[in-house]
KEKE-71466 format. One record per residue (C-alpha): z, x, y; residue in three letters. Coordinates in steps of 0.02 Angstrom, whole numbers, plus 50000, padded with zeros to 5 digits. Example, Ala and Ser with C-alpha at 12.3 -4.5 7.8 and 13.67 -1.06 7.14 Angstrom:
BEGIN
    up  east north residuo
 50390 50615 49775     ALA
 50357 50684 49947     SER
// end
This chain:
BEGIN
    up  east north residuo
 48486 50101 51141     MET
 48467 50256 51207     ARG
 48355 50332 51318     LYS
 48252 50495 51260     VAL
 48173 50658 51315     GLU
 48038 50738 51241     TYR
 48057 50933 51211     LEU
 47925 51057 51198     PRO
 47922 51073 51012     ASN
 47874 50882 50989     GLY
 48064 50832 50957     THR
 48144 50707 51052     PHE
 48349 50736 51139     LEU
 48445 50588 51187     PHE
 48479 50595 51369     THR
 48636 50495 51319     GLY
 48769 50551 51184     ALA
 48775 50485 51005     PHE
 48926 50415 50912     LEU
 48934 50506 50748     PHE
 49049 50552 50656     ALA
 49182 50485 50772     GLY
 49122 50614 50922     ALA
 48994 50599 51061     LEU
 48869 50718 51013     THR
 48690 50733 51065     ALA
 48581 50758 50921     VAL
 48390 50801 50882     VAL
 48342 50695 50755     LEU
 48158 50672 50710     ALA
 47997 50725 50788     THR
 47944 50615 50941     GLY
 47796 50475 50956     VAL
 47689 50473 51109     ALA
 47752 50351 51222     GLY
 47898 50283 51160     ALA
 48043 50288 51292     ASP
 48190 50222 51182     GLU
 48271 50241 51014     VAL
 48414 50112 50923     ASP
 48545 50231 50854     VAL
 48607 50097 50744     GLY
 48440 50075 50638     ASP
 48453 50271 50541     GLN
 48400 50281 50362     THR
 48477 50476 50420     TYR
 48617 50559 50474     MET
 48595 50692 50593     PRO
 48604 50871 50514     ALA
 48618 50979 50674     LYS
 48772 50940 50767     ILE
 48759 51023 50972     TYR
 48961 51030 50987     GLU
 49106 51109 50925     SER
 49223 51087 50783     PHE
 49368 51131 50905     GLU
 49283 50997 51034     SER
 49214 50862 50890     ILE
 49435 50855 50839     LYS
 49493 50847 51029     GLU
 49389 50680 51053     GLN
 49429 50607 50862     ASP
 49625 50649 50894     GLU
 49635 50576 51049     ALA
 49547 50406 50996     ALA
 49635 50406 50841     LYS
 49772 50298 50902     PRO
 49665 50152 50949     GLU
 49567 50176 50789     VAL
 49725 50135 50674     MET
 49782 50004 50806     GLN
 49627 49906 50786     ARG
 49623 49899 50602     GLN
 49815 49860 50602     GLN
 49769 49718 50693     ARG
 49633 49669 50595     LEU
 49734 49671 50427     LEU
 49890 49576 50518     GLU
 49769 49430 50564     GLU
 49682 49433 50377     ARG
 49834 49445 50267     TYR
 50010 49445 50247     ASP
 50062 49633 50226     LEU
 50239 49594 50176     ARG
 50324 49671 50024     ASP
 50351 49538 49907     ASP
 50372 49612 49727     PRO
 50368 49530 49555     SER
 50474 49554 49424     ASP
 50317 49612 49321     VAL
 50302 49818 49320     MET
 50145 49909 49288     MET
 50110 50000 49139     SER
 50182 50162 49198     GLY
 50352 50058 49240     GLY
 50372 50138 49376     ARG
 50298 50009 49521     LYS
 50298 49805 49508     ALA
 50162 49682 49536     VAL
 50146 49624 49706     GLN
 50130 49415 49700     GLN
 50095 49283 49830     GLY
 49946 49230 49924     VAL
 49909 49355 50065     ARG
 49769 49287 50146     VAL
 49774 49181 50289     ARG
 49734 49025 50328     LEU
 49638 48934 50484     PRO
 49764 48865 50579     ASP
 49806 48657 50510     GLY
 49708 48722 50365     MET
 49771 48719 50165     THR
 49695 48791 50012     TRP
 49667 48622 49936     GLU
 49593 48556 50096     LYS
 49498 48700 50103     LEU
 49439 48714 49901     ALA
 49374 48491 49929     ALA
 49232 48551 50033     MET
 49082 48580 50008     SER
 49005 48783 50073     PRO
 48905 48693 50215     GLU
 49068 48630 50303     GLU
 49138 48796 50267     ILE
 49005 48856 50367     LYS
 48967 48745 50503     GLU
 49168 48743 50551     ARG
 49171 48921 50514     ASP
 49340 48892 50389     LEU
 49287 49044 50254     PHE
 49454 49130 50261     PRO
 49434 49301 50353     MET
 49535 49406 50211     GLY
 49384 49330 50079     PHE
 49264 49433 50199     ARG
 49221 49609 50181     PRO
 49377 49721 50239     LEU
 49296 49872 50356     PRO
 49313 50035 50347     HIS
 49466 50089 50444     THR
 49337 50184 50590     ASN
 49178 50095 50502     HIS
 49068 50199 50599     GLU
 49129 50344 50547     THR
 49172 50297 50350     GLY
 49190 50460 50237     GLY
 49331 50456 50089     GLN
 49514 50428 50170     VAL
 49669 50454 50023     PHE
 49812 50374 50030     PRO
 49962 50469 50104     GLN
 50049 50495 49914     ASN
 49884 50570 49856     GLN
 49882 50695 50014     ILE
 50079 50753 49996     ASP
 50048 50794 49791     ALA
 49886 50901 49845     MET
 49949 50995 49973     ALA
 50124 51029 49858     GLU
 50025 51055 49701     ALA
 49870 51167 49761     GLU
 49915 51184 49985     GLN
 49739 51086 50000     ARG
 49742 50961 50138     ASP
 49666 50781 50120     LEU
 49716 50732 50286     ALA
 49600 50675 50405     ARG
 49646 50707 50590     PHE
 49523 50562 50649     ASP
 49609 50427 50520     LEU
 49724 50382 50389     GLU
 49732 50257 50257     PHE
 49775 50074 50296     ASP
 49835 49988 50185     LEU
 50042 50014 50127     PRO
 50093 50091 50003     ASP
 50165 49930 49912     HIS
 49996 49879 49871     LEU
 49922 50006 49817     THR
 49951 50053 49630     PRO
 50069 50165 49550     GLU
 50084 50338 49590     PHE
 50049 50436 49469     PRO
 49982 50334 49344     PRO
 50003 50342 49165     PRO
 49877 50412 49070     ILE
 49790 50355 48892     PHE
 49702 50414 48762     LEU
 49591 50341 48665     THR
 49602 50497 48531     THR
 49787 50488 48527     ARG
 49845 50328 48554     PRO
 50027 50370 48446     ASP
 50071 50465 48635     LEU
 50081 50323 48731     GLY
 50084 50391 48915     ASP
 50022 50587 48892     VAL
 50034 50624 49110     SER
 50238 50687 49088     GLN
 50256 50570 49249     GLY
 50122 50719 49335     GLU
 50003 50707 49449     VAL
 49851 50821 49379     LEU
 49788 50963 49465     SER
 49699 51120 49449     ILE
 49869 51199 49416     LYS
 49957 51091 49274     ASN
 49798 51020 49166     TYR
 49807 51160 49055     TYR
 50017 51154 48999     GLU
 50019 50969 49028     LEU
 49850 50927 48916     MET
 49877 51070 48792     LYS
 49862 51030 48598     GLY
 49783 50856 48672     LYS
 49608 50889 48712     LEU
 49457 50963 48636     THR
 49393 51125 48712     PRO
 49241 51019 48753     VAL
 49364 50887 48846     GLN
 49475 51026 48929     MET
 49321 51105 49024     GLU
 49263 50938 49069     GLY
 49450 50906 49128     LEU
 49448 51066 49223     ARG
 49279 51011 49335     LEU
 49345 50830 49349     LEU
 49493 50908 49441     LEU
 49392 51083 49538     THR
 49361 51078 49718     PRO
 49185 51023 49799     PHE
 49121 50999 49963     PRO
 49109 50835 50026     GLN
 49058 50731 50192     GLN
 49213 50755 50266     GLN
 49290 50897 50176     PHE
 49181 51063 50194     ASN
 49168 51201 50321     GLN
 49068 51118 50435     THR
 49084 51094 50630     GLU
 49070 50914 50580     ASP
 49220 50890 50467     ARG
 49381 50778 50479     LYS
 49500 50920 50406     VAL
 49595 51065 50552     ALA
 49552 51193 50424     ALA
 49366 51245 50324     PRO
 49397 51152 50150     SER
 49371 51185 49988     LEU
 49312 50993 49952     GLY
 49396 50873 49852     VAL
 49388 50843 49663     THR
 49351 50676 49578     CYS
 49534 50665 49530     LEU
 49586 50636 49695     ASP
 49518 50451 49721     CYS
 49514 50420 49520     HIS
 49693 50503 49501     VAL
 49765 50536 49324     ASN
 49601 50454 49268     GLY
 49654 50286 49357     HIS
 49645 50263 49547     THR
 49751 50271 49701     ASN
 49667 50144 49813     ALA
 49575 50284 49911     ALA
 49425 50212 49986     PHE
 49248 50256 50053     HIS
 49084 50168 50107     LEU
 48962 50115 49975     ASP
 48823 50249 49959     PRO
 48673 50148 49913     ASP
 48657 50051 50092     THR
 48576 50081 50287     ARG
 48619 50076 50406     PRO
 48802 50129 50427     GLN
 48830 49974 50489     ALA
 48791 49874 50332     ALA
 48867 49998 50219     ARG
 49024 49899 50119     SER
 49189 49983 50098     ARG
 49206 50039 49945     LEU
 49378 50040 49823     ASP
 49402 50188 49721     THR
 49383 50096 49526     PRO
 49503 50136 49380     SER
 49389 50267 49233     LEU
 49505 50181 49116     ARG
 49389 50078 48988     GLY
 49244 50208 49032     MET
 49209 50201 48839     PHE
 49149 50044 48823     ASN
 49065 50030 49006     GLN
 48875 50019 49008     GLN
 48850 49997 49180     ILE
 48933 50112 49329     HIS
 48930 50107 49518     GLY
 48949 49930 49613     SER
 48779 49915 49675     LYS
 48685 50061 49564     ARG
 48681 50013 49398     SER
 48681 50162 49370     LEU
 48646 50176 49139     ARG
 48750 50299 49087     SER
 48939 50393 49114     ILE
 48830 50544 49127     GLU
 48703 50472 49265     ASP
 48844 50431 49386     PHE
 48935 50590 49362     THR
 48781 50695 49405     GLU
 48759 50586 49557     PHE
 48911 50559 49649     GLU
 48881 50725 49699     GLN
 48751 50668 49807     ARG
 48790 50464 49839     THR
 48994 50470 49836     ALA
 49018 50649 49887     TYR
 48863 50625 50027     PHE
 48848 50467 50057     ASP
 48689 50445 49962     GLY
 48598 50596 50087     ASP
 48540 50729 49998     HIS
 48487 50831 50161     VAL
 48667 50839 50214     LEU
 48719 50871 50051     ALA
 48604 51012 50032     ALA
 48695 51103 50220     LYS
 48858 51053 50191     LYS
 48876 51131 50008     GLY
 48812 51017 49845     VAL
 48896 51060 49706     HIS
 48744 51010 49554     LEU
 48837 51010 49384     PRO
 48705 51056 49243     ASP
 48673 50918 49154     ARG
 48682 50997 48973     ALA
 48827 51066 48995     SER
 48951 51028 49135     GLN
 48894 50836 49149     VAL
 48925 50795 48962     ALA
 49094 50881 48948     MET
 49153 50775 49123     MET
 49070 50639 49021     ALA
 49147 50671 48864     GLN
 49335 50689 48974     MET
 49304 50516 49051     GLN
 49250 50438 48894     ASN
 49427 50459 48810     ILE
 49536 50378 48957     LEU
 49622 50221 48882     ASP
 49670 50042 48949     PHE
 49837 50025 48944     PRO
 49929 49951 48812     PRO
 49919 49766 48814     ALA
 50048 49700 48673     PRO
 50021 49516 48701     LYS
 49838 49537 48640     LEU
 49770 49541 48497     ASP
 49616 49636 48437     PRO
 49511 49499 48493     PHE
 49591 49507 48657     GLY
 49667 49339 48653     ARG
 49852 49300 48668     LEU
 49958 49315 48518     LEU
 50024 49144 48507     PRO
 50205 49227 48446     ASP
 50229 49338 48611     GLN
 50147 49254 48757     ALA
 50226 49111 48873     THR
 50189 48944 48893     GLU
 50122 48960 49044     LEU
 50021 49142 48976     GLU
 49947 49002 48845     LEU
 49896 48886 48983     LYS
 49825 49030 49088     GLY
 49709 49093 48941     GLN
 49654 48918 48925     GLU
 49581 48889 49107     VAL
 49516 49066 49107     PHE
 49415 49002 48934     PHE
 49401 48815 48999     GLY
 49397 48778 49179     LYS
 49399 48928 49265     GLY
 49247 49001 49183     ARG
 49291 49151 49213     CYS
 49243 49214 49046     ASP
 49049 49202 49089     GLU
 49063 49362 49147     CYS
 49234 49434 49098     HIS
 49214 49431 48900     LYS
 49355 49502 48789     PRO
 49418 49596 48729     PRO
 49374 49710 48853     PHE
 49347 49582 48982     TYR
 49156 49619 49062     LEU
 48993 49607 49038     ASP
 48884 49748 49096     ASN
 48779 49652 49211     GLN
 48780 49615 49412     MET
 48791 49445 49491     HIS
 48765 49387 49662     ASP
 48921 49244 49716     LEU
 48786 49214 49863     ARG
 48926 49224 49999     LEU
 48796 49176 50116     GLU
 48832 49024 50081     ARG
 49009 49001 50164     PHE
 48982 49124 50343     TYR
 48862 49173 50447     GLU
 48832 49378 50456     ALA
 48920 49461 50604     GLU
 48985 49620 50668     MET
 49161 49634 50652     ILE
 49274 49799 50677     ALA
 49093 49919 50661     GLY
 49049 49846 50519     GLN
 48897 49704 50489     TYR
 48993 49568 50391     ASN
 48835 49528 50285     LYS
 48823 49432 50126     ALA
 48879 49570 49966     ASP
 48731 49539 49853     GLY
 48733 49581 49680     PRO
 48899 49695 49619     ILE
 48948 49750 49435     LYS
 49073 49658 49355     THR
 49230 49742 49348     PHE
 49326 49755 49160     THR
 49509 49637 49195     LEU
 49599 49767 49030     ARG
 49737 49829 49125     GLY
 49708 49730 49306     ILE
 49898 49728 49380     LYS
 49889 49924 49369     ASP
 49728 49904 49520     SER
 49761 49813 49665     PRO
 49699 49791 49772     PRO
 49544 49685 49684     TYR
 49365 49655 49731     ASN
 49239 49806 49755     HIS
 49317 49846 49935     ASP
 49484 49800 49930     GLY
 49502 49638 50000     ARG
 49604 49542 49897     LEU
 49763 49612 49905     LEU
 49834 49524 49737     THR
 49802 49427 49599     LEU
 49836 49269 49658     GLU
 49722 49287 49798     ASP
 49604 49336 49697     THR
 49626 49176 49602     VAL
 49621 49074 49771     GLU
 49448 49176 49834     PHE
 49358 49105 49664     PHE
 49420 48949 49656     ASN
 49350 48944 49833     LEU
 49173 49010 49785     VAL
 49174 48952 49615     LEU
 49207 48776 49662     GLN
 49318 48766 49522     LEU
 49454 48647 49566     ARG
 49588 48722 49507     LEU
 49759 48641 49536     ASP
 49936 48722 49582     ALA
 50006 48733 49412     GLU
 49815 48781 49327     GLU
 49813 48936 49489     LYS
 50001 48993 49424     GLU
 49944 49004 49242     ALA
 49788 49086 49263     LEU
 49876 49224 49371     THR
 50019 49251 49202     ALA
 49863 49259 49102     PHE
 49786 49432 49164     MET
 49950 49509 49211     ARG
 49929 49509 49008     CYS
 49753 49601 49024     LEU
// end
């Protein structure tokens, strides 16, 4: 709570400072209410549009706070996970990076996965035994939030476009070996005969035409150009509360969805308030958009055109149209620009899955005995197909796992660690290429994902069934 001082024009000003965007800033919020003398700064729908502090002062404070911010997040990650580099013998689709293996979520002292799975949700909650790695994962600096890019994307755009994606207040928090291969391959539904058309490069505004000339229609080419054009974003713009050293043109759609896939860049979901209750949002792949009917983990937008149009107000500006107007939001024309961007996204294909038949099932003469056993678990005891239906392994619905059965909501590292509520089903096609997993990236490996659902859905899978299920998903 902060004391407020009433001004002659009827507005009020905090007499104390308000922590916003990582800096201590005095802010005029709104018209005051006669007789009120306090306001809860943690319970706001709108973010302050007027900043009463210079960029230089904000930057100096953020840079001074950065070591502590990063140390806090590193401690949280190491307490929750085993972050070691332990590659399997399975490669991602581009052949440049191995899929990580093993369960990485740490258990409470003295606990095993078998003992935990035998307990009821009520007992797990009462004894506070739900693994912290299965809880919501906070943003590196949850109080500030915003888009955060991995170092490989920062370096690629600095070299290609001399565009700065490095924030001065924080850094990407996960080790590189736990993220997707970079750059990822590009597969097109219109030219399956070509295989990967990326030529091992990261698409940028400087190279997209040469790489895609003769492969795309004019409409698709223009859509790709727009997906690679920087536009202002909450932390990357010209204002005094930006988080980059120099005024910025902004970010592009494919800065997160690199090559139409993902680089594990993260943000906060734009659909929840107040700030502390928002979820970390791991970037999903755009592969297979042609067959997906709802978009957004929470919003359930009904078309890729809707999603493309509203991302400029939501992912770019935290779902705050007031700040979007202030910082220079780009509002693409629905009939032309949005349609062309959607056309490009709708031809991004999944990677080849040579062990699958046209119906998404394993070819018996191509699969191993373990993989076939995993398929049996997937469509049987594991109940995975109730949400992830072949051949694209999704159901275009939203589901609530009711995680509140397992733990009490609490504040952790600036995030109100509540239950997730309904989240859309994500496709499992090409899933080995897209770590980390779950909508917020809380599950680092496929083995973690199997343990999570085994516990939450009370499946009672044994060790062999878990191993087989993981092997099957790597075939998808």
